GUKOLLUM-681122 format. One record per residue: x, y, z of N, C-alpha, C in turn; residue in three letters. Coordinates in steps of 0.02 Angstrom, whole numbers, plus 50000, padded with zeros to 5 digits. Layout:
<drenkes>
+-------+-------+-------+-------+-------+-------+-------+-------+-------+------+
:   n.x :   n.y :   n.z :  ca.x :  ca.y :  ca.z :   c.x :   c.y :   c.z : resn :
+-------+-------+-------+-------+-------+-------+-------+-------+-------+------+
:     X :     Y :     Z :     X :     Y :     Z :     X :     Y :     Z :  ALA :
...
+-------+-------+-------+-------+-------+-------+-------+-------+-------+------+
</drenkes>
This chain:
<drenkes>
+-------+-------+-------+-------+-------+-------+-------+-------+-------+------+
:   n.x :   n.y :   n.z :  ca.x :  ca.y :  ca.z :   c.x :   c.y :   c.z : resn :
+-------+-------+-------+-------+-------+-------+-------+-------+-------+------+
: 50596 : 50062 : 54458 : 50611 : 50043 : 54407 : 50670 : 50134 : 54385 :  MET :
: 50733 : 50127 : 54330 : 50777 : 50184 : 54330 : 50722 : 50201 : 54277 :  LYS :
: 50730 : 50287 : 54262 : 50710 : 50289 : 54225 : 50768 : 50350 : 54208 :  LYS :
: 50749 : 50320 : 54124 : 50786 : 50349 : 54034 : 50795 : 50391 : 54033 :  ILE :
: 50876 : 50430 : 54061 : 50854 : 50497 : 53986 : 50870 : 50496 : 53928 :  ASP :
: 50847 : 50518 : 53879 : 50855 : 50491 : 53799 : 50911 : 50557 : 53799 :  ASN :
: 50927 : 50637 : 53846 : 50947 : 50705 : 53803 : 51003 : 50657 : 53815 :  ASN :
: 51046 : 50627 : 53884 : 51107 : 50609 : 53909 : 51156 : 50561 : 53854 :  ASP :
: 51185 : 50596 : 53815 : 51238 : 50584 : 53764 : 51262 : 50557 : 53785 :  ARG :
: 51288 : 50542 : 53838 : 51375 : 50522 : 53867 : 51348 : 50454 : 53875 :  SER :
: 51289 : 50419 : 53879 : 51272 : 50365 : 53912 : 51262 : 50314 : 53844 :  THR :
: 51233 : 50353 : 53772 : 51230 : 50324 : 53727 : 51287 : 50312 : 53670 :  ILE :
: 51300 : 50274 : 53646 : 51357 : 50225 : 53609 : 51320 : 50246 : 53541 :  THR :
: 51389 : 50274 : 53486 : 51362 : 50277 : 53413 : 51394 : 50175 : 53395 :  ASN :
: 51317 : 50165 : 53338 : 51358 : 50101 : 53333 : 51406 : 50118 : 53261 :  LYS :
: 51381 : 50133 : 53245 : 51441 : 50125 : 53180 : 51510 : 50137 : 53177 :  ALA :
: 51520 : 50153 : 53261 : 51598 : 50183 : 53282 : 51597 : 50098 : 53323 :  GLU :
: 51553 : 50073 : 53329 : 51564 : 49998 : 53376 : 51604 : 49930 : 53296 :  GLU :
: 51569 : 49951 : 53281 : 51585 : 49905 : 53191 : 51661 : 49911 : 53175 :  GLN :
: 51672 : 49866 : 53126 : 51718 : 49853 : 53083 : 51697 : 49862 : 53041 :  THR :
: 51748 : 49870 : 52996 : 51755 : 49891 : 52912 : 51726 : 49863 : 52869 :  PRO :
: 51683 : 49840 : 52858 : 51687 : 49752 : 52761 : 51755 : 49773 : 52749 :  LEU :
: 51759 : 49815 : 52730 : 51831 : 49820 : 52700 : 51901 : 49866 : 52702 :  LEU :
: 51913 : 49854 : 52687 : 51979 : 49888 : 52704 : 52027 : 49929 : 52662 :  LEU :
: 52033 : 49994 : 52654 : 52116 : 50003 : 52608 : 52146 : 49961 : 52626 :  THR :
: 52197 : 50005 : 52587 : 52299 : 49953 : 52554 : 52305 : 50019 : 52643 :  ILE :
: 52271 : 50107 : 52651 : 52313 : 50118 : 52704 : 52286 : 50108 : 52736 :  PRO :
: 52228 : 50083 : 52748 : 52201 : 50068 : 52817 : 52234 : 50009 : 52836 :  GLN :
: 52239 : 49967 : 52809 : 52270 : 49868 : 52842 : 52338 : 49882 : 52854 :  ALA :
: 52355 : 49901 : 52807 : 52457 : 49942 : 52855 : 52443 : 49992 : 52876 :  ALA :
: 52396 : 50009 : 52896 : 52395 : 50064 : 52982 : 52378 : 50009 : 53007 :  GLU :
: 52326 : 49954 : 53023 : 52287 : 49916 : 53060 : 52362 : 49848 : 53085 :  MET :
: 52392 : 49836 : 53031 : 52445 : 49789 : 53035 : 52526 : 49812 : 53091 :  MET :
: 52508 : 49867 : 53091 : 52583 : 49925 : 53076 : 52638 : 49938 : 53024 :  HIS :
: 52620 : 49908 : 52950 : 52683 : 49903 : 52907 : 52669 : 49996 : 52847 :  ILE :
: 52686 : 49953 : 52811 : 52685 : 50023 : 52747 : 52672 : 49983 : 52711 :  SER :
: 52651 : 50056 : 52690 : 52567 : 50011 : 52620 : 52632 : 49996 : 52539 :  GLU :
: 52694 : 50025 : 52551 : 52741 : 50004 : 52521 : 52735 : 49889 : 52535 :  ALA :
: 52730 : 49879 : 52608 : 52727 : 49825 : 52627 : 52669 : 49795 : 52609 :  MET :
: 52615 : 49788 : 52623 : 52567 : 49806 : 52600 : 52551 : 49761 : 52517 :  VAL :
: 52556 : 49786 : 52506 : 52572 : 49765 : 52445 : 52636 : 49718 : 52424 :  TYR :
: 52661 : 49700 : 52447 : 52705 : 49657 : 52400 : 52694 : 49593 : 52479 :  LYS :
: 52653 : 49587 : 52499 : 52632 : 49521 : 52551 : 52564 : 49531 : 52477 :  LEU :
: 52511 : 49566 : 52464 : 52482 : 49521 : 52406 : 52489 : 49501 : 52353 :  ILE :
: 52563 : 49513 : 52333 : 52569 : 49490 : 52279 : 52650 : 49405 : 52289 :  GLN :
: 52662 : 49429 : 52346 : 52705 : 49403 : 52360 : 52707 : 49313 : 52399 :  ASN :
: 52649 : 49345 : 52459 : 52618 : 49282 : 52498 : 52554 : 49273 : 52518 :  GLN :
: 52516 : 49303 : 52441 : 52438 : 49275 : 52433 : 52398 : 49333 : 52497 :  SER :
: 52415 : 49385 : 52500 : 52351 : 49427 : 52549 : 52286 : 49419 : 52506 :  LEU :
: 52244 : 49405 : 52523 : 52186 : 49413 : 52490 : 52148 : 49465 : 52497 :  PRO :
: 52113 : 49487 : 52405 : 52118 : 49560 : 52400 : 52027 : 49543 : 52369 :  VAL :
: 52026 : 49599 : 52330 : 51937 : 49599 : 52318 : 51923 : 49682 : 52262 :  VAL :
: 51935 : 49655 : 52204 : 51945 : 49705 : 52156 : 51895 : 49735 : 52151 :  LYS :
: 51873 : 49791 : 52160 : 51825 : 49841 : 52108 : 51826 : 49885 : 52068 :  LEU :
: 51838 : 49863 : 52032 : 51879 : 49909 : 51958 : 51932 : 49915 : 51979 :  GLY :
: 51953 : 49987 : 51972 : 52007 : 50001 : 52002 : 52040 : 49991 : 52070 :  ARG :
: 52023 : 49992 : 52118 : 51995 : 49984 : 52222 : 52038 : 49904 : 52193 :  ALA :
: 52091 : 49928 : 52231 : 52084 : 49878 : 52280 : 52090 : 49863 : 52374 :  THR :
: 52024 : 49823 : 52377 : 51995 : 49820 : 52455 : 52057 : 49742 : 52507 :  ARG :
: 52032 : 49761 : 52538 : 52029 : 49703 : 52599 : 52008 : 49698 : 52620 :  ILE :
: 51951 : 49609 : 52599 : 51902 : 49624 : 52691 : 51956 : 49609 : 52758 :  ARG :
: 51884 : 49629 : 52792 : 51933 : 49648 : 52896 : 51936 : 49592 : 52877 :  TYR :
: 51864 : 49519 : 52888 : 51872 : 49458 : 52885 : 51930 : 49420 : 52878 :  ALA :
: 51924 : 49439 : 52793 : 52027 : 49390 : 52784 : 52069 : 49423 : 52799 :  ALA :
: 52090 : 49452 : 52799 : 52119 : 49485 : 52824 : 52166 : 49461 : 52922 :  LEU :
: 52107 : 49436 : 52944 : 52085 : 49443 : 53028 : 52124 : 49346 : 53033 :  ASP :
: 52109 : 49340 : 52960 : 52103 : 49262 : 52942 : 52161 : 49225 : 52947 :  MET :
: 52184 : 49262 : 52854 : 52257 : 49262 : 52855 : 52336 : 49275 : 52925 :  TRP :
: 52304 : 49324 : 52971 : 52365 : 49346 : 53002 : 52348 : 49287 : 53066 :  LEU :
: 52293 : 49242 : 53074 : 52305 : 49194 : 53110 : 52343 : 49138 : 53107 :  GLN :
: 52303 : 49120 : 53013 : 52361 : 49057 : 53009 : 52405 : 49069 : 53001 :  GLU :
: 52456 : 49150 : 52989 : 52516 : 49144 : 53016 : 52557 : 49121 : 53053 :  ARG :
: 52496 : 49145 : 53123 : 52515 : 49141 : 53199 : 52518 : 49095 : 53231 :  GLU :
: 52486 : 49046 : 53207 : 52465 : 48983 : 53217 : 52526 : 48927 : 53164 :  ASP :
: 52576 : 48956 : 53121 : 52612 : 48897 : 53110 : 52662 : 48930 : 53047 :  GLY :
+-------+-------+-------+-------+-------+-------+-------+-------+-------+------+
</drenkes>
């Protein structure tokens, strides 16, 4: 049996880096889709891109964005 060296940080991955965020900001969503922030706001207004309002903050659920994009890809 091979002994695992806990001091070898090169083999340990950070779980936070592997997880996608639950909510995206407008700039994050724009960057992910390679479009401008203004275009994201237009998609929210004109094409019903689903958002979550938290007080004055507008966020986009990662899963909802993925599903929204898949719907447009398929049809």
